[in-house]
C-alpha positions as CSV (number, residue, x, y, z in Angstrom):
1,M,0.0,0.0,0.0
2,S,1.4,3.4,-1.0
3,E,1.4,6.4,1.3
4,K,-1.3,8.9,0.7
5,I,-0.4,12.6,0.0
6,L,-2.7,15.6,-0.1
7,V,-1.6,18.5,-2.3
8,I,-3.4,21.7,-1.5
9,G,-3.9,23.9,-4.6
10,A,-4.0,23.0,-8.3
11,G,-1.9,25.8,-9.6
12,M,1.2,25.0,-11.7
13,A,3.3,24.1,-8.6
14,G,0.6,21.9,-7.1
15,I,0.0,20.1,-10.3
16,M,3.7,19.4,-10.9
17,A,4.2,18.3,-7.3
18,A,1.2,15.9,-7.6
19,R,2.5,14.5,-10.8
20,T,6.1,14.0,-9.4
21,L,4.7,12.3,-6.3
22,H,2.4,10.1,-8.3
23,D,5.2,9.1,-10.6
24,A,7.2,8.2,-7.5
25,G,4.5,5.8,-6.4
26,Y,2.5,7.9,-4.0
27,D,-1.4,7.9,-3.8
28,V,-2.0,11.6,-4.5
29,T,-5.2,13.7,-4.0
30,I,-5.3,17.4,-5.1
31,L,-7.6,19.8,-3.3
32,E,-8.5,23.0,-5.1
33,A,-10.8,25.8,-3.9
34,R,-11.8,27.0,-7.4
35,D,-13.9,25.2,-10.0
36,R,-10.9,25.0,-12.4
37,L,-7.3,24.0,-12.4
38,G,-4.3,26.3,-13.1
39,G,-4.3,28.7,-10.2
40,R,-3.8,32.2,-11.4
41,T,-3.1,31.0,-14.9
42,H,-6.3,31.0,-17.0
43,T,-7.8,32.2,-20.3
44,D,-10.1,35.3,-20.2
45,S,-12.4,36.1,-23.1
46,S,-14.8,38.4,-21.2
47,L,-14.0,41.5,-23.3
48,G,-14.2,39.7,-26.7
49,N,-10.5,39.0,-27.0
50,T,-8.8,35.8,-25.7
51,V,-6.0,36.6,-23.3
């Protein structure tokens, strides 16, 4: 049975940490407060242009 790890935050660092831990054999769960992944990195099209 592998150790269980909880990663808080699904920004770039959290996602990479989770992947690295998963690849090393850990059972990883990611906890994210928002309804999307990526942290502060996201696409915004609210003004008609994609940024």
